[in-house]
Every structure is written in C-alpha cells, then in structure tokens.
N, C-alpha and C positions, 0 to 999 in steps of 0.2 A: 590859664592854659589857653593857647590859641585854638581856633576852630579846627585847623588842619591837624594839630596834635591830638586834640580831643577826639576828632573823628577817627584818627589812626588808632588811638587807644581803644576806641569803641570797636573798630574793625578787628583789632587783635584779639580782644576778649570775646567778641562774637565768634571769631574763628576758632578760638579755644573751645568755646561752648559747642559749636557745630562739629568740630573735629572729634571731640570726646563723645558727644551723644550720638553722632552719626556713625562713628566707629563701633560703638556698642550696639546700635541698631543693626548695623551691617553684619556683625558677628552673630547676633541673635537671629537675624533674618536668614543667614546661611544655615544655622542649626534647625530652624523651623522648616526651611525649604527641604532639608534632608529628611525630616520627620513626616512632613505632610506631602500630599500629592498635588500635581498641577491643578486638578479639578477643585480641591479644597481651597487652594490659593486663589483660584479664579472666582470662586463663590464669594469669598470675603472681599476680594477686589471689586466685585460688582456692588456689594453692599456699601462699601466705602465711598462709592461715587455719590450715592444719595446723601450720605453724611457730610461729605465735603461741600456739596452744593448748599446744604442747609447751614453749614458753618460760615459761609460767606457773609451771612447777616451779622455775625459777631466779629469776624476777622478783618472786615474792611468797612467802608462807609463811615459810620459815626466814630469808631475808635481812631481811624486815620484822620478824621476831622479834628479830633482832639490834639493830635500831634501837629497838624498844620496850623491850628489856631494858637498863636503865640500869646493870646490874652484870655486863655481858658480860665473859668471860674469853678468853684466847688459845685455850683448849681449845674454847670455844663457836665462835669464829671459824673455827678449823681444821676443826671438825666440819662446819660448814655448807659450807665449801669442798669437802671430800671428798664430801659428800652431793650437791652440785650436779654434780660431775664424774660421779659414778656415775649420777645421774638422766639426765644428757645422753647418756651412752653407751646407756642403756636406751632412751631416747626415739628416738635415731637408729636403733637396731636395729629397733624397732617400725615406724618409718616406712619403712625400707629393705624390710622384709618386706611392708608394706602397699602400697607404691608401685604395683606392677603391678595390684593389685585396685582401687586408687583410680582409676588410669588407665582400667581397664575399666568402672568404675561411671560415669565421666563420658564414656566413649567418646572419650578423647583419649590416644593412645599416648605422645605426647611428655611427658606428666605424669610418667610413671614415672622417666625419666632426669633430668628437671628436679628432681623432689622429692629424689632420692637425693643430688644435688649440693647443693641448697639447704639440706638438713637438716644439712649439716656445720656450719652456723652455730651450731647448738645446742651442739655440743661446744666450739667456739671461745668462745662467750659464757660458758660455764661457768667459764672461766679468768679472766674479769674481773669477774664478777658480785659476788663478795665484796669484793675490793679497791675496786671502784667504790662499793659501799655504805659502806665505811669512810670514804672521802673525803666522802661526803654526810653522814655522821654528824657530822663536824666542821664542817659547813656551809661547806666550802671550795668554793663553786660557781664561783669564779674558775678553779680548776684544771679542774673539770669542763667549763667553757665551752671552754677550750683544747682539751681532748681531743675533745669532740663536734664542734667546728668543723673541726678538722684531718681527722678521719676522714670527715666528711660531704663536704668538698671533694674529698679524694683519691678516694674511692670513686665519687662522682658524676661526676667528670671522665672516669674510665675507662669508666663506663657510657655516657656520651654518645658517647665515641669508638667504642665497640663498636656502639652503635645506629646511628651514622652510617655505619659500614662494614658494615651488614647482618646483624649477629648476632641481631637480633630479641629474643625473650624472654630469651636468654642474657645480654644486657646487664643486665637487671634482676636476674638471679641473681648475676652477678658483682658488682654494686653491693652487694648484701647481704653477700656473703662478704668482700669487701675491706674494707667498713666494720667488720665484726666483727674481722678480723685487725688492722686499724689501731688499733681500740679496745684490744685486748689489749696490744699493744706499748706504747702511750702510758700506759695505766693502770699498768702495771708500772714504767714510767720515773718517773712522778710519785708513786707510792705506796711508802712505806718498809716496809710490812708484807710479810712473807714467810711462806708456809705451812709448817707443821711436818708436814703430812700425818698428823696425829693425828685419829683418830675416837674420840670419847669417848661411850660409851653414856649416861653421866650427863648430859652436855651435850645429847645428842640427845633424851633423855627430857624434859628441862626445856624445850627449845625446841619440842618436838613438841606440848606441851599448848597452846601459843599458835599456833604456825605451822600445824599440821595443819588447824585449822578455817578459817584464812585461806586456806590452799592450796586446800582443797575449794571454798570460796566463790568464790575468784578463778577457779578452773578452770571451775566451772559458769557464772560470768558470761561468761567468754571464749567458751565453746562456744555459749551462747545469743546472745551479741552477734554472733557470726559465722554464726548460723543462716541469716540472709537470704542471705549470699554462697553458702553451701553449696547452698541450695535454688535460687537463681537459676542457678547453674552447672549444676545437674542438670536442672531442669524448664523453664528458658527457654533461655538460651544464654550462652556465654562473652562474646559481643559485648554482650549486655544487662548482664552482670556488669561489663564494662569501663566502660559508661556509669554504672552504679551506683557503682562504685569511684571513678571520676574525680569524680563529683558529690559524694561524701562527702569526698574528699581536700581539696577547697577549704576546707570547714568544719573538717576535722580538722587542717589546717595551723595554725589558731588554737586550737581546742579541746584538741587533744592536747598542744600546747605549754603552754597555760595550766594544764591538768590536771596535767601533769608537774611544773610549777613548784609548784603547790599540794601535790602528793603529796610532793615532795622536801623542802619546807620545813615543811609542817604536821606531819608525823609526827615527824621528829627534833627539831623546835623545840618543839612543844607537849607532847611526851612528858615534858619536864622539869617541866611544871606539871600533870600528869595527876591529881594528888591535890587540887588546888585548883579545885573546880568553878566557882566564881564567876569567878575569873581566866581560866579556860579559856574560858568562854562569852564573856567580854568580848573576848578575842583573836579568837575565831571570828566574832563579830558584826562586828568591824571588817574581818576578812578577806572576809566575804561582801559587805559594802558596797563595799570596794575592788575586789573581783572584778566586781561589777555595774557600777561606774564605767567599767571598761575594756572588758568584754565586750559589754555591751548595744549601744553604738554600732557596734562592729565587726560584729556579726552582723546587726543591722538594716541597716547599710550594704551588706553583702554580699548580703542578700536583695533589696534594691532594684536593685542593679547587677549581679546574677548573669548576666544574658544578655549584656550587652556584655563582661563579664569573660571569659566562655568564648569568645565569638566572636573577640575580639581576641587572646587568649593561646593558645587551642587550635585555632581555626578552626571552621568550621561543621560539620565531621564529628563534633564532640562536642556538638552542640546539644541532644541528648536528655538530657544531664546537667544542664541548667538547672533543671527542676522538682525534681530530686533534691537539688540544691544548696540551693534555697530551703527545702525542707522540713527539711533537716538544719541550716539556720541556726537555726531555732527549737529543734529537738531538742537541739542541742549547748549552747545556753544553759542548758537544764534540766539536762543531764548534769553540767555543772560544779558546780552547787549540790548535786546528788546525791553527787558525789565528796567534797565537804566533809563531808557528813553521814556517809558511810561511814568516812571518816578519823577522825571523832570517836569512833566505836565502837572503832576500832583503838587510838586513843590511850589510852583508859581500859581497854584490855585485854579488851573484850567482843566478841571474835571469834565467840563462840557466837551472839550476837544478830545479827551480820552474816550468819552462815551461815543462820540461821533466816529472815531476810528474803530471802535469795537464792533459796530454794526457791519462795517466793511470787512473786517477780519473774520467775523462770523460767517458771512456769505462765502468767503473764499474757502474756509475750512469745511463747511458743510458740503459744498459742491465736490471738493476733492475727496473727502472721506466717503461720501455716498457713491462716487464713481469707482472707488477701490474696493468696497466691501465684498463684492462677489468674487474677487480674485484671491482673498486670503489675508492673513495677518501681516505678511511681509509687504504687500502692496499698500495695506493700511498705514504701516509705518512710513513707507515712502511718501504717501500722501501727506502725512503729518510733517515730514521733513520739508516738502515743497511749500506747504502752507506756512510753516515757520519762517522760511526764507522770505516769502512774500510779506508776512507780517512785519519783518524787520524794516522793510522800506516804508510800510504804512506807519509804523511807530515812530520812525525817525523823520517823518515829513514835517511835523510841526516844530520839533527842535531845530530843524534846518531853516524853517521859515521865520521863527520867532527869535532864534538865538544865533543863527548863522553857523550852526554846528550839526549838519545833517548826515545822511547815510554815507556819502562818499568821503567826507572828511573823517568820519569815525573809522571807516574801513582803512583809510590811509594811515591812521594812527596805529591800527593793529596789524598792518601788513608785515612789518619786520618780525613780529612774534609768530605770525602764521608761517613765514618762510623758515624760521628756526624750528618750529614744531614739525613742519613737513619733512625737512631734512632728517630730523630725529626719528620720525616714524619710518622713513624709508630704510635708514640704517638699522633700526631695531628689527624690522621685518626680515632683512636679508641676513642678519647675524643670528637670528633665532630659527629661521626656516629649516635648518638642518638638524636642529636639536629635537629628538623624539620624545624625551622625557618632559612632561608638562611642568613639573615642579622646577626643573632646571631652567625652563623657559621663563617662568615667573620670577626666578632669582636673577638670572643673567639679563633678561630684557630690560627691567627698570634700571639696572646699573649702567648699561650701555646708553639707555635713553637719557638719563640724568646727565651723564658725562657729555654726551653729544649736544644736548640742549644748552648746557652751560658754556660749552665751547662756541656754539653759534651765537649766543648772547654776547659773548666777548668779541667775536669777529664782526658782528653787525653793530657793535658799539651801542647796545641798548642800555640806557642808564637806569632803568627802573629797578633792576635787581640791586644795584648799589644803593639806590635810594631806600629800598625796603630794608636792607640790612642796617643802614645808618639809622633809620627810624626805630628799629627794634633795639639797637644799642642805646639810643637816647632814653628809651623807656626804663632801662636798667639803672640809669643814673639817679 
C-alpha cells in the first residue's frame, strides 16, 4: 500500500474513531451540562488544567520520539514505558502535596479532595501511553477506534448515572478515572507488546536529545493555553469559568478531534518521507486543503447557529457561553493549521526550532490575556483569538524558510474554501434570521448550508471534494 493511501486509510479510521467517540462525548456532555450547574462545571474545568499539564509528560516528548525514530528498539520502548511510570508517580506526589494549597489559593476547599482523586488518572494513563503509541505507529486506527469508543461509552454512562443521582462534580471525576481504567484494560488486550521493565541509559540519552525539547515546548504550550482558565477561576469566578469552558467545548468537540486525527496520522505517516522535502511538502499541501474543505463549513456553521444550539441543547442557563463559542469558532480554525506547521518541524526532527517558537508564542499570549482579564470572559476569548492569529504566523515561519511553504502560500491554498464558507455563512444567516423556532433553525440551517457550500465548491472548481470521494470509493474495493 502506498504512503498516500495508507495515510488516507489512517485518516479515515481515525476520523471514524473521533466522530464516534466525540459524538458520544458530545451527547453525554449535553446531558451532564443539563444536570450540573455552571459552577460545578467550572470547578472540574479548573482541576483538569492541572491534570492536563501533568499529562504532557506522557503524551509528548519521549512517546513522540518513539514515533519519529524509525530505528526504535525494544530497549527504547521499554525505557519510555518505565520513564512514564516514574514521571506519573512524581506528578501525582506533587499534586497530592499541592492540593491543599491550590484549594486555598482558589478559596474552594473541595478542590483538595477532588484533585487528589482525579490525579490518579495520571498513574493509570502511564500504563497505556506506550502500547497505545505502538498501535498508532502501525497506523492501526481501526483498533484505536474500538478502544476509544468503548471507554467513552462506559465511562460516560456511569457519569450520567452519578450526576442524575446527585453526585455533582464527583460524576465528572469518576468519568475521567473510569475512562482511563477502561483504556488500560483494552489497550493491553489489543496490543501484543509486553514491557521488559528495562531502563537503558543509552536509549534514554538517544531519545532525550529529541524528546526533551519537545517535552519542554509542549509543557510551555499547555501551561500558557490553560492560562485563561487559571486566571478566570482566580480573579472572576468558577461560574464564569463554567461558561467559558462550556463555550470552548462546542468548538473543541470538532477541533480537538480533527487535530488529534492530524497529529496521529501526520507524524507516523510523514516521518517515513522526512528526508524528501519536495514529497513532504506535496503531502502537507494536500492535507491543508483537505483540512480546509472539512473544517471551514463546520466552524462557520457553528458560528451562525451558536445561539439556537446552546438554547436547545443546554437551556438558557448557559446563554453566556454563546459569544465565547462564536469567538472560538474562528480561533480553532486557525489552531488546526498551526498544528500542521508544528508537526512539520517534529517530522524533520527540528524540535529545537519548535521550542524557540514556543517562547515567542508564550510571550504574546501572556501579554494579551493579562491585558484582557479585568474586562471579563468575552475579552479574554478575544485575546485568545488574537494570540492564535499571531501564533499562526510564528508557527509557519520556519516551514516557509526551510521548505518554501510559509504562511501566505498556505493561506492562498485555503482561500477558495474560505470564500465558499463565507458565502455559505451569509446565506444561512439571512435564511434563518426570520425563523423564531430554534429547532427549525437547527434543521433548516444545516440543510441550506450544505447545499450552498457544495454549490460554491462546484462553482469555484475545487477538486478536493472529488478527490475525497474517489479515495473513499477506492477503500471499498
């Protein structure tokens, strides 16, 4: 099977995985949001910031180094496995000690006990991180789809049951822990690799030269990405953080799924052609255009229909999340292209350049967020949008310099899709503005949007849709 077809198959199965699991998470999230209050949602959102920062140690750095290294050995794999477990134990110990102080800082006593329990997920995740990575290296996303879907369903149903019976924030904590436990069990069932519990200094040193820079870069990115949540929880309120979190979750439903698909397939797939720059750029150009074909109509549509979506699915108690959702619809479009550019540097082994960019991006985001914090959550969201736009030009600088495929060439490639999406959004807005019933808006709006977008694709002679359909047909043969 050619690299292009293998990657497309990987993208397809990864899309099936994300579509199924994200849809289940989306439905469960709606149910939980109707059962819980914005304050309860904000409290767990605050806790998850500390967990996701700690998870960076296992989700990037050395596991990504395994993917990039085409000559990995059993000693390399076992070394990363042992390292991840050690890091998870250290991270848990730090969070356990820090929990009372974090609770005191935010003046929420319940945070201490919640964090101590929720942080157990770090140790659990360490036991499936490496075998999960090994499955992704083989581009076996069919197996990954089964694992993610089953763990999402099982943990989500338990969380809904607990929320319905009045367990409040503990329902969300249980969801995270049960999801991690189910993932561990299923990954070890579907994966034949077994650890030897060998820690090789030679392997560690080899992987450290690549993974350490990526680890630092990812850690800084995570901290700064969650800066808004940390500041909102401290200087505004957990209720405001609940609105902010819920507003971003609608856009993250699509963007995190699409970004995960790109990250999963781009790195292991394109790592095999890392030494052929022309071929690498051709593949990336096609990926950017296919990404635009799918994401632009989704986010433009969400922007226009954000208010009826929240009113129908979450009720009016979440109406403050509407402008947050609209702002992040635009921001997440930019984020996805940023992700492709960062992956390009990882693929060619230039994590040093990615780290260099990270310091500049951090400076930009901190300044903008700090300037906006006193004006409220809408201005914080606008600051995030502006920083994301600036980040795009920072991220695309080195691909432009090293590969002659920089910011403006990429924007030129996605311009036809932007025009098609903008026309679609305008027509959907004016055809639904007179409809008072929100359910009718959510039925009629997407139908008009899809029809308009397909018509614009045809008028602008965009070939990617035909290519996508052709590739799907080939997979059936």
